[in-house]
MIMIBA-7504 format. One record per residue (C-alpha): residue in three letters; x, y, z. Coordinates in steps of 0.1 Angstrom, whole numbers, padded with zeros to 4 digits, always signed. Example, Ala and Ser with C-alpha at 12.3 -4.5 7.8 and 13.67 -1.06 7.14 Angstrom:
REM MIMIBA-7504
ALA+0123-0045+0078;SER+0137-0011+0071;
This chain:
REM MIMIBA-7504
MET-0171+0009-0004;ASN-0191+0041-0012;LEU-0199+0075+0002;ARG-0232+0065+0018;TYR-0220+0075+0053;GLU-0207+0109+0041;ASN-0238+0115+0020;LYS-0259+0112+0051;LEU-0239+0139+0068;TRP-0237+0161+0038;LYS-0276+0160+0037;GLN-0276+0172+0073;GLY-0256+0203+0063;TYR-0220+0194+0070;ASP-0195+0203+0043;ASN-0160+0193+0052;ILE-0163+0158+0067;ALA-0129+0144+0078;GLY-0122+0108+0082;LEU-0094+0098+0106;ASP-0074+0067+0115;GLU-0040+0058+0129;ALA-0012+0034+0123;GLY+0014+0021+0147;ARG-0003+0017+0180;GLY+0008-0019+0185;SER+0043-0015+0171;TRP+0073-0021+0193;ALA+0093+0007+0176;GLY+0088+0040+0158;PRO+0061+0067+0158;VAL+0024+0067+0159;VAL+0009+0083+0128;ALA-0026+0096+0123;GLY-0041+0102+0089;VAL-0069+0126+0081;VAL-0087+0129+0047;VAL-0116+0152+0036;LEU-0132+0139+0004;PRO-0152+0158-0022;ARG-0188+0148-0029;LYS-0179+0133-0063;PHE-0150+0112-0052;LYS-0150+0080-0073;ILE-0117+0062-0067;LYS-0123+0024-0067;GLY-0106-0001-0044;ILE-0103+0019-0012;LYS-0107-0002+0019;ASP-0091-0007+0053;SER-0054-0004+0047;LYS-0047-0037+0064;GLN-0066-0055+0036;LEU-0044-0041+0009;SER-0010-0050-0004;ALA+0018-0024+0001;LEU+0018-0018-0037;LYS-0019-0012-0038;ARG-0018+0011-0008;GLU+0009+0032-0024;LYS-0011+0036-0056;LEU-0043+0045-0037;PHE-0023+0069-0015;LEU-0012+0089-0046;GLN-0048+0090-0059;ILE-0062+0100-0025;ILE-0038+0129-0020;LYS-0044+0141-0056;ASN-0082+0140-0054;SER-0091+0148-0018;LEU-0101+0183-0007;ALA-0075+0180+0021;TRP-0053+0155+0037;ALA-0026+0154+0063;ALA-0006+0131+0086;GLY+0002+0137+0123;VAL+0034+0120+0135;VAL+0042+0115+0172;PRO+0075+0099+0181;HIS+0081+0068+0202;THR+0094+0090+0231;VAL+0059+0103+0237;VAL+0045+0068+0237;ASP+0070+0059+0265;GLU+0066+0091+0285;GLU+0028+0097+0282;GLY+0013+0064+0270;ILE-0001+0051+0238;LEU-0035+0068+0242;GLN-0020+0102+0248;ALA+0003+0097+0218;ASN-0026+0086+0196;LYS-0046+0117+0207;GLN-0017+0140+0199;ALA-0012+0124+0165;PHE-0049+0130+0156;LEU-0048+0166+0168;LYS-0016+0172+0148;ALA-0032+0158+0117;ILE-0064+0179+0121;ASP-0043+0211+0127;LYS-0023+0205+0095;ILE-0052+0202+0070;ASN-0059+0233+0049;VAL-0097+0233+0054;ASP-0117+0236+0086;PRO-0135+0204+0091;ASP-0170+0207+0105;TYR-0174+0170+0113;LEU-0149+0144+0123;ILE-0152+0106+0120;PHE-0127+0086+0139;ASP-0120+0049+0136;GLY-0123+0029+0168;ILE-0136+0034+0204;LYS-0139+0069+0218;PHE-0110+0078+0241;PHE-0109+0116+0241;GLU-0132+0146+0234;PRO-0123+0166+0203;GLU-0135+0202+0200;HIS-0152+0196+0166;GLU-0185+0178+0162;HIS-0175+0141+0159;GLU-0182+0105+0163;PHE-0160+0074+0168;VAL-0170+0043+0147;ILE-0158+0008+0155;LYS-0143-0007+0124;GLY-0149+0027+0106;ASP-0121+0019+0083;ASP-0141-0010+0070;LYS-0173+0009+0065;ILE-0167+0046+0058;MET-0148+0058+0027;SER-0131+0088+0043;VAL-0119+0068+0072;ALA-0106+0040+0050;ALA-0088+0067+0030;ALA-0073+0081+0062;SER-0061+0046+0072;ILE-0042+0043+0039;VAL-0026+0077+0044;ALA-0016+0068+0080;LYS-0002+0034+0070;VAL+0017+0046+0039;VAL+0033+0076+0057;ARG+0043+0054+0087;ASP+0056+0026+0065;ASN+0078+0051+0046;LEU+0091+0064+0079;LEU+0101+0029+0090;ASN+0117+0023+0056;HIS+0138+0054+0062;TYR+0147+0041+0097;HIS+0159+0009+0081;LYS+0188+0028+0065;PHE+0201+0038+0100;TYR+0193+0005+0117;PRO+0196-0022+0090;GLU+0201-0050+0115;TYR+0165-0048+0126;ASN+0149-0050+0092;PHE+0123-0023+0099;HIS+0115-0022+0062;LYS+0100-0056+0065;HIS+0080-0057+0098;LYS+0076-0019+0103;GLY+0084-0023+0140;TYR+0057-0049+0148;GLY+0063-0080+0168;THR+0074-0106+0143;GLN+0097-0135+0151;GLY+0123-0119+0129;HIS+0121-0086+0149;ARG+0124-0105+0182;ASP+0154-0124+0169;ALA+0170-0091+0159;LEU+0164-0077+0194;ASP+0179-0108+0210;SER+0210-0104+0188;HIS+0215-0066+0188;GLY+0195-0053+0218;LEU+0175-0021+0214;SER+0177+0007+0189;GLU+0171+0043+0197;ILE+0135+0041+0183;HIS+0123+0012+0203;ARG+0094+0018+0228;VAL+0110+0008+0261;THR+0076+0007+0279;TYR+0062-0021+0258;LYS+0062-0055+0275;PRO+0084-0074+0250;ILE+0110-0046+0251;GLU+0108-0044+0289;GLU+0115-0081+0290;ILE+0147-0076+0270;LEU+0157-0047+0292;ASN+0152-0068+0323;LYS+0174-0096+0308;GLU+0202-0071+0303;ILE+0201-0059+0339;
């Protein structure tokens, strides 16, 4: 992956181009996390790609390189309670806006991964599979994934019976088995269908 997409925008006069992606939309538990990264024009770190295509160890190594060499980066974290109360799209939007608000440069162009679902104030575009095509978006996907994974590793200390450090809240068989044995934790999203099914069994 290279900076071809960013180079096109730099030539159009944009300076601080921010790539954005999220992690945790489909998870049964825990927060939604959005990552934002603004890369310099001479960014040369190799191996950056969609975080889902990388091992956990490789993501961690690239994360450290990204935060050290980017112009700016941030993560926006929105808890599971917002997912339950306002829906996943609203939670996702809030996570993006939190991330943008936290970076220490003012972006003049935003590139989001995925289908457009809200109208940001900055100039922007949404690119389907942007994390597989655009360096800054791929970097943001790594930031979002690593920050969220670390949060779930932390939750594992409080809820060890669910093994959040392994499945990160997603719907594996091991996670379902833990739910059958132990019921819900305080960080499960009660509006998600598999969780609703368990709640209905308990009524």
